[in-house]
Structures are given as C-alpha cells and as structure tokens.
N, C-alpha and C positions, 0 to 999 in steps of 0.2 A: 460312349457306344462310339464308335468312329461314324466320322463323315463318309468318308469311302472304301469301299472295300474290292480288291483287287483278286480276281477270281486267277492264278498262275495258272490251272489246268486247264481251262478255257483255253486262255492266252497258248498256252504249248498247243493244245490240239489245233486252235487254227491255224497254228504254225504248221505244226505237220500235213494240215488238209491241202495247204499253202503249197509245200511241197511236191506234194502229190501228184496236185492240179498240173502245178508249173513242169512237177518232169513228164506226166502225161502228154500237155501242149505242146513241151521241146521234141518229143518223140514219137509227135502223129507223122506217118508216114499219107503224101500227098498220092491218092490211090485214084483220083479221080477218071482218071484217062483210062484206067486198068477196066472200064466199064463203057466204052465207048461204043463198042461193037453190040452188046447187050441193049442200048438204047432204039437203035433198029429207024432212028430219025436224024436229020442231022443238024433238024434245029433243036432239038430235044437234046445232042448232042453239045452243040453250043451255047445255051440254057446250060447244062452240069456245069460245064468248062469257064462261064463268066462265074458262077456260084462259085465253083471250087479259088477263082481266084480273087475273090471275093474274103472269101474265107479264110484265104492265106495269111494275107493283109491285115484283117480283123485280127485272128489268132495271135498274130504278131503283138498286137495294143493290146489286148486281153492280157497277154503275155508279161507282157511290161507293168500292166496295173497290177496282176497279182502278185509279181516280185517287189514292185514298191510298195504294196499292201505288208506283204512277207515283213520287208524292212522296220516296216513302221512297227508290227508286234513287236517284232524284236527287239526294239528300242525302248518301248512301251514297259516291256515285263522289265528288262534290264532297267531302266532308270527306278521302278516300283522296288524290283529288289534292291538297289540301293538305298534308296528312302528306307526303306523298312530298314534295312540295316542302320541306316545311320541312326535313325528314331530310336532303337534298341539300345544301341551303342550309348547315346544320351542320357536314356531313360537309367541306364546301371549303372553309369556315372557315380563316384562318389565324391 
C-alpha cells in the first residue's frame, strides 16, 4: 500500500478555483463612489470611501496570495506527475 496518495483531480480543481477567483478579483471594478449620493450623509460617504480604499489595498494583497498559492499547487502537481512517471519507469525497466 502506498504511503502517499495524491488526488490529482483535487489539485486540478483547486487550480481552476484559484484561477476563477483571481480573474474575479482582477476584474472587480471600484464602484463605491457611484453610490455617494444615495448615502445621504457626509459621514457615511467618508466611511464608505475609507472602507473602499482599504478594500482595494487588501484585495491586492489577497490577489498576490492567491496567485502564489496557485503557483505552488501547479508546481506540486507537476512534481508528483514527474515522480509518478519516474517510479513507473523504474518499475518497468528490465
């Protein structure tokens, strides 16, 4: 029995999910100021503006983290595929 099992479908699913999230985060448009007139209060407008500014900063950080994680997932899958191929080759050598 193998000591380590790799779920390639799970790694591929994580990769697809991270790519989708990354695309969404890259294409989010800042629309906070579009609602300024609806707030009805300068204090609320300022608070929402502050939140939107913080969100933009944190969104960039999250985007970088997701991209790094996706690179690690892809590298992990590639390394395990290479290892599996090498082990299979070693076992079938005569």
